[in-house]
C-alpha positions in Angstrom: 157.9 156.8 77.7 156.3 155.2 74.6 158.7 157.0 72.4 161.6 155.7 74.5 160.3 152.2 74.2 160.0 152.5 70.5 163.5 153.8 70.3 164.8 150.8 72.3 163.0 148.4 70.1 164.3 149.9 66.9 167.8 150.4 68.3 168.1 146.8 69.3 166.7 145.5 66.0 168.8 147.8 63.8 171.9 146.8 65.8 171.2 143.1 65.2 170.4 143.6 61.5 173.5 145.7 60.7 175.8 143.3 62.6 174.3 140.3 60.8 175.0 142.0 57.5 178.6 143.1 58.1 179.6 139.8 59.8 177.7 137.9 57.2 179.8 139.3 54.3 182.9 138.8 56.3 182.1 135.2 57.1 181.3 134.5 53.4 184.5 136.2 52.3 186.5 134.0 54.7 184.7 130.9 53.5 185.5 131.9 49.9 189.3 132.4 50.4 189.6 129.3 52.6 187.9 127.2 49.9 190.1 128.7 47.2 193.6 129.2 48.6 193.4 127.2 51.8 194.0 128.1 55.5 197.9 127.9 55.3 200.3 128.2 52.4 203.9 126.8 52.5 206.3 128.1 49.9 210.0 129.0 49.8 212.6 127.3 51.9 214.9 129.6 53.9 218.3 129.0 55.4 219.8 131.2 58.1 223.5 130.6 57.7 224.5 132.6 60.8 221.9 131.1 63.1 218.8 132.6 64.8 217.9 132.4 68.5 214.2 132.4 69.3 211.7 131.3 71.9 208.2 130.2 71.1 205.3 129.7 73.5 203.1 126.7 73.5 200.4 128.4 71.4 203.0 129.1 68.6 203.5 132.8 69.4 207.0 134.3 69.6 208.1 135.3 73.0 211.4 136.8 71.7 213.7 136.5 68.7 217.2 137.5 68.0 218.7 137.3 64.5 222.4 137.5 64.0 221.9 138.5 60.3 219.0 140.5 58.8 218.5 138.4 55.7 218.3 134.7 55.1 218.9 132.7 51.9 215.6 131.8 50.2 215.3 128.8 47.8 212.3 128.9 45.5 209.6 126.3 46.3 209.6 123.0 48.1 212.4 120.7 47.0 211.4 117.6 48.9 207.5 117.5 48.9 207.4 113.9 50.0 209.3 114.6 53.2 207.3 117.8 53.8 204.0 115.9 53.4 205.1 113.3 55.9 206.0 116.0 58.4 202.8 117.9 57.9 200.7 114.7 58.5 202.0 114.8 62.1 200.1 118.0 62.8 196.7 116.9 64.2 195.0 120.2 63.3 195.6 119.8 59.5 193.0 117.8 57.6 194.0 118.5 54.0 197.4 118.7 52.2 197.7 119.5 48.6 200.9 119.9 46.6 200.6 122.6 44.0 203.0 123.5 41.2 202.4 127.1 40.0 203.6 128.5 36.6 202.7 131.0 34.0 201.4 129.7 30.7 199.2 130.7 27.7 196.1 129.2 26.4 195.8 129.1 22.6 192.6 128.9 20.6 192.0 129.6 16.9 191.1 133.2 17.7 193.5 134.3 20.3 196.1 133.7 23.0 195.4 134.2 26.7 197.9 134.4 29.6 196.9 132.3 32.6 198.3 131.1 35.9 198.5 127.3 35.8 198.2 125.3 39.0 199.3 121.7 38.8 197.5 119.6 41.3 196.6 116.1 42.4 192.8 116.4 42.2 192.1 113.9 45.0 194.3 115.8 47.4 193.1 119.2 46.3 189.5 118.4 46.8 190.2 117.9 50.5 192.3 121.1 50.8 189.9 123.3 48.9 186.3 123.7 47.7 187.0 123.1 44.1 184.3 120.4 43.8 181.6 122.9 45.0 183.0 125.7 42.8 182.5 123.8 39.5 179.7 125.3 37.4 180.0 122.9 34.5 181.8 119.6 34.1 182.8 117.2 36.9 185.7 115.9 38.9 185.2 112.5 37.2 186.0 114.2 33.8 189.3 115.4 35.2 190.2 112.1 36.8 189.5 110.1 33.7 191.7 112.3 31.4 195.3 113.0 32.3 195.2 115.9 29.8 192.1 117.5 31.4 191.9 121.1 32.5 189.7 123.1 34.8 189.3 126.8 33.8 187.9 129.8 35.5 184.5 131.0 34.2 185.9 134.3 33.0 188.7 132.5 31.1 185.9 130.4 29.5 184.0 133.5 28.5 186.9 135.3 27.0 188.0 132.3 25.0 184.5 131.0 24.3 185.3 127.6 25.7 182.9 124.9 26.9 183.2 121.5 28.5 184.9 119.0 26.3 186.4 121.7 24.0 190.1 121.3 23.1 192.6 124.0 23.9 196.4 124.3 23.6 198.5 125.3 26.6 202.0 126.7 26.0 204.7 127.0 28.7 208.4 127.5 28.8 209.4 124.0 27.7 206.2 122.4 26.4 203.1 122.6 24.4 200.1 120.3 25.0 196.6 120.0 23.8 194.1 119.7 26.7 190.4 119.0 27.0 188.2 121.2 29.1 186.9 119.0 32.0 185.1 121.7 33.9 184.5 125.4 34.4 184.7 126.8 37.9 183.8 130.0 39.7 185.4 131.0 43.0 183.8 134.5 43.1 187.2 136.1 43.3 187.5 137.9 40.0 191.4 137.9 39.9 191.3 134.1 40.2 188.4 133.4 37.9 189.9 135.4 35.0 193.5 134.0 35.4 193.6 130.6 37.1 193.5 127.1 35.5 194.0 123.7 37.1 195.9 120.9 35.3 197.5 117.7 36.5 200.8 118.1 38.5 202.7 116.1 35.9 201.5 118.3 33.0 202.3 121.5 34.9 205.9 120.2 35.5 206.2 119.2 31.8 205.3 122.6 30.3 207.6 124.3 32.8 210.5 121.8 32.2 210.9 120.9 35.8 211.1 117.3 36.9 211.1 118.1 40.7 211.2 121.0 43.1 209.4 124.3 43.0 206.1 123.2 44.5 204.1 124.9 47.2 201.6 123.3 49.7 198.1 124.4 50.4 196.6 123.2 53.7 193.2 123.1 55.1 192.4 122.9 58.8 189.7 121.6 61.1 189.7 125.0 62.9 191.0 127.7 60.5 190.9 130.2 63.4 194.1 128.6 64.7 195.9 129.0 61.4 198.2 131.8 62.7 199.7 129.8 65.5 199.9 126.6 63.5 201.7 128.4 60.7 204.2 129.7 63.1 204.9 126.3 64.4 205.2 124.8 60.9 207.6 127.5 59.8 209.9 126.9 62.8 209.7 123.1 62.3 210.2 122.8 58.6 212.2 125.9 57.7 209.8 127.0 55.0 208.0 130.3 54.6 204.5 129.6 56.0 201.6 132.1 55.7 198.2 131.8 57.4 195.1 133.1 55.8 194.8 135.8 58.5 198.2 137.3 57.4 197.4 136.8 53.7 194.1 138.6 53.8 194.9 141.1 56.5 193.8 144.1 54.5 190.3 142.9 53.8 189.9 141.6 57.3 190.7 145.0 58.7 188.2 146.6 56.3 185.4 144.3 57.5 186.4 144.9 61.1 186.2 148.7 60.6 182.8 148.4 59.0 181.4 146.3 61.9 182.7 148.7 64.5 181.5 151.8 62.6 178.0 150.4 62.1 177.8 149.3 65.8 178.8 152.8 66.9 176.3 154.4 64.6 173.3 152.3 65.5 174.2 152.5 69.2 173.4 156.2 69.1 169.7 155.2 68.7 169.9 153.4 72.0 171.7 156.4 73.5 169.0 158.8 72.4 166.3 156.5 73.7 168.1 156.4 77.1 168.3 160.2 77.1 164.6 160.3 76.4 163.9 157.9 79.3 166.1 160.0 81.6 164.1 163.1 80.8 160.8 161.4 81.4 162.0 160.0 84.8 163.5 163.4 85.8 160.3 165.2 85.1 158.3 162.5 86.9 160.5 162.9 90.0 159.9 166.6 90.0 156.1 166.2 89.5 155.8 163.4 92.0 158.0 164.9 94.7 155.0 165.4 97.1 153.8 161.8 96.5 157.3 160.6 97.2 157.4 162.6 100.4 154.1 161.0 101.5 155.5 157.5 100.9 158.6 158.3 102.9 156.5 159.7 105.7 154.5 156.5 106.0 157.6 154.3 106.3 159.0 153.7 102.8 162.8 153.5 102.8 165.0 155.4 100.3 165.8 152.0 98.6 162.0 151.4 98.2 161.6 154.7 96.4 164.5 153.9 94.1 163.1 150.5 93.4 159.8 152.1 92.1 161.6 154.0 89.4 164.1 151.3 88.7 161.3 148.8 88.2 159.6 151.1 85.7 162.8 151.3 83.8 163.2 147.5 83.9 159.7 147.0 82.6 160.4 149.3 79.6 163.8 147.6 79.1 162.3 144.1 79.1 159.5 145.1 76.7 162.1 146.8 74.4 164.4 143.7 74.4 161.5 141.4 73.5 160.3 143.7 70.7 163.8 144.5 69.5 164.9 140.8 69.3 161.7 139.9 67.5 162.0 142.7 65.0 165.7 141.9 64.7 165.0 138.3 63.7 162.3 139.3 61.2 164.5 142.1 59.8 167.5 139.9 59.4 165.5 137.3 57.5 163.9 140.0 55.2 167.3 141.5 54.4 168.7 138.0 53.5 166.0 137.8 50.8 167.0 141.1 49.1 168.6 140.5 45.7 172.1 141.9 45.5 174.6 140.8 42.8 178.2 141.1 43.8 181.2 140.0 41.8 184.7 140.8 42.9 186.2 139.5 46.2 183.4 136.9 46.3 180.2 136.0 44.5 176.7 136.3 45.8 173.2 137.1 44.4 171.6 138.3 47.6 172.5 139.9 51.0 174.6 137.5 53.1 173.7 137.5 56.8 175.3 135.7 59.8 172.9 134.3 62.4 175.1 134.8 65.5 173.9 134.9 69.1 176.6 137.3 70.0 174.8 140.1 68.0 171.8 139.7 70.2 173.8 139.6 73.4 175.7 142.8 72.5 172.5 144.6 71.5 170.8 143.7 74.8 173.9 144.6 76.8 174.2 148.1 75.3 170.5 148.7 75.7 170.7 147.6 79.4 173.6 149.9 80.1 171.9 153.0 78.7 168.5 152.3 80.2 170.0 151.4 83.6 171.9 154.7 83.8 168.9 156.6 82.6 166.7 155.0 85.3 169.3 155.0 88.1 170.1 158.7 88.2 166.4 159.9 88.7 165.8 157.1 91.1 168.7 158.1 93.2 167.5 161.7 93.2 164.0 160.6 94.3 165.4 158.5 97.1 167.0 161.6 98.6 163.8 163.5 99.0 163.3 164.7 102.6 159.6 164.3 103.5 159.6 166.9 106.3 161.0 169.6 104.1 158.5 168.9 101.2 155.5 168.7 103.5 156.4 172.1 105.2 156.8 173.7 101.8 153.3 172.5 100.6 151.5 173.6 103.8 
């Protein structure tokens, strides 16, 4: 029984710790991508010349859709950003709207040229729709605001070109060549962004690309990013532009994290299963050994349900003790894991294990333990309740 109790304690605590780790990394990854690329992205305009018949529910999900032609005509970027911005401001779930002009360019220093992806922004809008202010390692937003020719560069771009704040660098595009001053160096934690992306003013980006208007995209932030999928569907049907939510954009990584969480939950649950089997064996042997005692209790007036209650209460006591110990060790274990140094650079940046303190982890651990222990206690208790006192007493005389 003691070994079963220890198994329950460790099973619950391990379940809590593993779920805190996997969901912690997932939550941190989501926070990173939302702070970098926003919850929703609006890009190309499409035009269905033949017409499309569709029906959308109140939550933004398609009920049915019929297209008279497979393909639609796509026009690159947003042609009328002012009108789109006004329309987006009518959506109450959106709290940040940033117009972004994207183009390819090259940074030139005395030693080398380096290809980058330039994002032209209005910094005040972009601060609301992203976490760029918190991602700055060096420099400041004020430097960028005070200099129309300012530039924010990723930390890996800065390392490769040996650039520092206030250094001068040339940017070369299709139609223009400008000298800019480094206003800040940022780190998103996403390696593909940190080694390629730069931020410049929207006017400068249009100038180096030779476009006076059109070709923009919109990056949106939301009060509740979990609703991005349905809101994106509504925006696409309303505005006629391709609208992608962060769930669709990062589906591959989200599926990976989901698989890790499920696999770790199944693996750790086997500890609770083995503990339940151990408790079942203990109670089964106890019923066999205590058959005469059970018969005596039945003969003096105990009902079958009273006999079952004796064994069920024993299982309940062990379960309660296991839950208390498991939750306590789970809290301690989660805290200790969060202090372990772990340097990760790739899809996000962290220097220690990331954990998520979520009450649902504790609820699921307790629920699984309760199911296993209840089954392990109920089967022997049911068998004990069916003992016939007269038969047992005759056999022992």
